[in-house]
N, C-alpha and C positions, 0 to 999 in steps of 0.2 A: 109401372106396377111396383109396389113396395111390399116387402115381406117383413113382418115384425115377429119377434119372440118376446113375450111379455111387453115391456115398453121399449125394447131395443130394436133398432132398424138392422135387419140382417142382410137384406139384399134389395137392390133397386135395379129394375130392368125396363127398357123401353117396351111398350106394348106393341104386339104385332097382331094385325087382324087377318093375316094370311094363314092358310091352313098348312099343317105338316111342316112347320118351320121351327127350328131350334134357335133360340136366342141365348147366346153365351156371353158371359162377362169374362174376358181373359184373366183378370186378376183372381177370380174365384178358382179357376183351374190351377193356377200357379200356387195359390195358397194351399189347395188340397194336396198338390204334389209335395210341397214343403212339409206339410203335416205328416204325410205318409213316410217321407224320408226320416223325419225326426222320430216317429214312432218306431221305425225299423232300427234306427241307431240306439234308441233307448232299450229295446228288447235285446239287442246285441250286447249292450253294456250290462244289463241285468243278468243275462246268461253267463257272462264272464265273471261277474262278481259272485255268482252262486257257486263257482268252482271251489273256492277256498276262503277261509277267513282272512288269508293274507292277500287275496286277489285285489282288494281295494288299494293296499299299499303298493302292490306291483303295478296297478294301473296308473297310480300317481307318478311312479318312476318312469313308466312308459311315456306319459304325456310330457314329463319334464325333459326327457332325453331324446325322444324320437319325434320327428316332424309328423310322421304318418302313424300315429299310435293306433288309430282305428283299424288299419290294415293288419297290424300286428295282433290286435285283439281277434280279428276274424281268423287269422291263421292259427292262433292258439286254440280257439274254439274248434277249428277243424281237427287239430291234433287231439283234442279231447274226445272227439268222435272216433278217431282211429285207435288211440291208445287207452281210452277210458278216462273218466273224470278223476278217480283217485290217483292214478299215475301222473296225470297232468297237474293236479293240485300239488303233489309232492315236488314235481319239477319246478313249479312256480315258487314254492317256498325255498327250495335250494337256490334258485336263481336270485331270489330276493336277498339271501344272505350274502351273495357275492356281488350284488348290485349289477347284475347282468340283465339288462332290460331289452330283450329282443325275442321275437318268435323263433329265430334261427337257433338261439341258445337253448330255448325250451325244446325244440326239435332234436337238437344234439343230445341233450340230457335223456330224453325219452328213448332215442335210438341206442344210446350207450347202455341204458338199463336193460333194454330188450336183448342186446348182445350178451350181457352178463347172465340173464335168465335162461338163455337157450342152453340146451344140454350140450356138453362137450361131445365131440365126435366119438362114436362107439368104436371099440376095437374091431379089427377085421374078423368077421365070422364067415367061415366057409361051410356050406351045407352039404356039398356033394364031394365024394371021394376024389373025383376027377379034378376038383378045384383045389385040393390040398397041395401045398407047396412041397414038392419032393425034390430036394436039392441033393446033388451028389457032390460032396466036397472031397478033394484029394487029401490024403494023409499029409500032415505037415512034415517038412524035412527038418528034423531036429539035429542033424549032423553039424550044422553051423554052431550050435551051442556046445556040442561035445568037443569040437575042435578048439573052441575058446577055453573050455575047462582043462584041456590037455596042455595048453600053452602056459598055464599058470604054474 
């Protein structure tokens, strides 16, 4: 059995006269899996490039310096979901300035900025009288200083 689209042969299978039997061509399944993987990779790349105007230059640096650039892209996109796209885009641009091409560097920049944004610890506030610090300090002994003043 041959299947054509316009004038092009798309598929050729042996005809089976038996009922309820699937006839598969192994090459077709592999080609479909390859196309799905390619589509997934293209979507991943387009999502990464949409982060920032500098994302393309950063991707070029990743591919030039890292063997596993796609895994770095996946991690950076995961960081964008956690920290937000604007913060991740800024980290990409800063990393590009320093030629630091790594998802770990981007993660470090994002974490450092989050630490800077967090409020400093507030001063101790005691709400109950029982919690007040009531310290009894003994009177200081100033005779040591008086003795030294008499020696002069």
